TORVOSE-800577 format. One record per residue (C-alpha): residue in three letters; x negated, y, z. Coordinates in steps of 0.5 Angstrom, whole numbers, plus 500, padded with zeros to 3 digits. Layout:
<rs>
ALAXYZ ...
</rs>
This chain:
<rs>
MET803829110 ILE808829104 SER804831098 ASN810833094 PRO816834098 ASN820835091 LEU819827090 ILE824826096 PHE831826094 TYR834824100 ALA833822107 CYS837820114 ILE838817121 ALA844812121 LYS847808127 GLY850802123 PRO854805117 ILE854812121 ILE849817118 LEU848822124 ALA843827120 GLU841827113 PHE837831108 SER840831101 SER837834094 GLU842837089 GLU843831085 ALA851829084 GLY853822088 ILE846822092 GLU850822098 SER855816096 LEU849812094 ALA845813100 GLN851811104 LYS852804100 CYS845803101 ILE846804109 GLU852799109 LYS847794106 THR841795110 PRO837788110 PRO837784116 PHE831781119 HIS826786117 SER823792121 MET821795114 PHE823794107 SER822798100 HIS824797093 THR822801087 VAL827800081 ALA828805075 GLY823810077 ARG826811085 THR824807091 TYR828806097 THR825805103 PHE828803110 LEU825803117 ILE829799122 ASP830800129 ASP836796131 PRO841799132 PHE838805128 VAL836806121 TYR831811118 PHE832811110 ILE829815105 ILE830815097 THR824818093 HIS821818086 GLU816812085 ASP810817084 LEU811818092 ASP806813095 LYS810808099 SER805810105 GLU808817105 SER815814105 PHE813810111 TRP810816114 PHE816820113 LEU820815117 ASP816814122 ARG815821124 LEU823822123 LYS824816128 CYS819819133 ALA823826133 PHE829822134 GLU826818140 ASP824825143 PHE831828142 LEU834822146 GLY829823151 THR831830153 GLY838828155 LEU842832151 MET846827148 VAL851824153 GLY854817151 THR852813145 ASP858809143 ASN863814140 LEU858817135 THR861821129 PRO858823122 ASN853828122 CYS853829129 LEU846831129 GLN845835123 SER844842126 HIS838839130 PHE835835125 ASN835840119 PRO829844122 VAL826837123 PHE827835116 SER824841114 GLN818840118 ILE816833116 MET817835109 ALA812841109 PRO806839104 ASP801842109 LEU803838115 GLU798833118 PHE799827121 SER796829127 LYS801835128 SER807830128 SER811829135 SER810822137 LYS809819144 GLU804815142 ASP799814135 ARG803809131 ASP801806124 PRO808805121 SER805800116 VAL804795123 GLN810792126 SER811795133 LYS812790139 SER820791138 SER819788132 LYS816782134 GLY820776129 LYS822781124 ARG819782117 SER816787113 GLY818787106 VAL818790099 ALA824788095 PRO829791090 LEU835796091 LEU837803087 GLY834810083 ASN832819078 PRO828824080 LEU831831082 LYS829838081 GLY831841088 LEU832840095 LYS837843099 LYS838842107 LYS845840109 LYS848844115 ARG853841119 SER854840127 ALA858836131 ALA858833138 LEU852830140 GLU852822142 VAL847817141 ASN844810142 GLY837808143 GLY833804138 GLU826801135 ALA823800128 LYS824795123 ASP824796116 ALA827794109 GLY828798102 GLY831797096 GLY831801089 GLY836801083 ASN838806077 GLY841812079 ASN848812075 GLY848804074 MET847803082 GLU853808084 ASN857802081 LYS853796083 VAL850798089 ASP850791092 MET844789095 GLU846782097 ALA847781090 SER840783089 ASN837776087 ALA830779086 LEU828780093 MET821779094 VAL819779101 GLU812780104 ASN810778111 
</rs>
């Protein structure tokens, strides 16, 4: 479960650089920062996380889909990965409904209206692990079959805590692709990061196999 939802500043589901649905706090510039992070998603990993300047940037990667979250450093990393795993399960369940037709022409926030309640449910403080919708029991800290050859890592990326959270509501045509989980992450300074969010320029990467 998420012990303190107020420690979550941003979360999203993306396909490549296109964000399909997101949860955002009221911090100015957080969405722009998240977009830059998504565009720099670390390759060759199934899980990736980096803490810097009080924030933790965490990725669960299931090519071509990416599940991403920005949290306060006080939120345990296991909770961040749990959150992303639940989001991934909900997304895969949605794909299984057949409500989406086509996977090639996805548009920004095309799944927003469907995932607004999903974000709220996952962030509920009293939500137990066992209550999450999942096709099978999974440990987000363990790589799945689909992530063979991939590495999980903890490394640097972007970062500043927020007081409130708000759900964004947008809707558009539903279209998606299938995917699997792989992980990466980054961390950085809130303001400094907006001006230099180049993960590739981050020479301080520390990867754990």
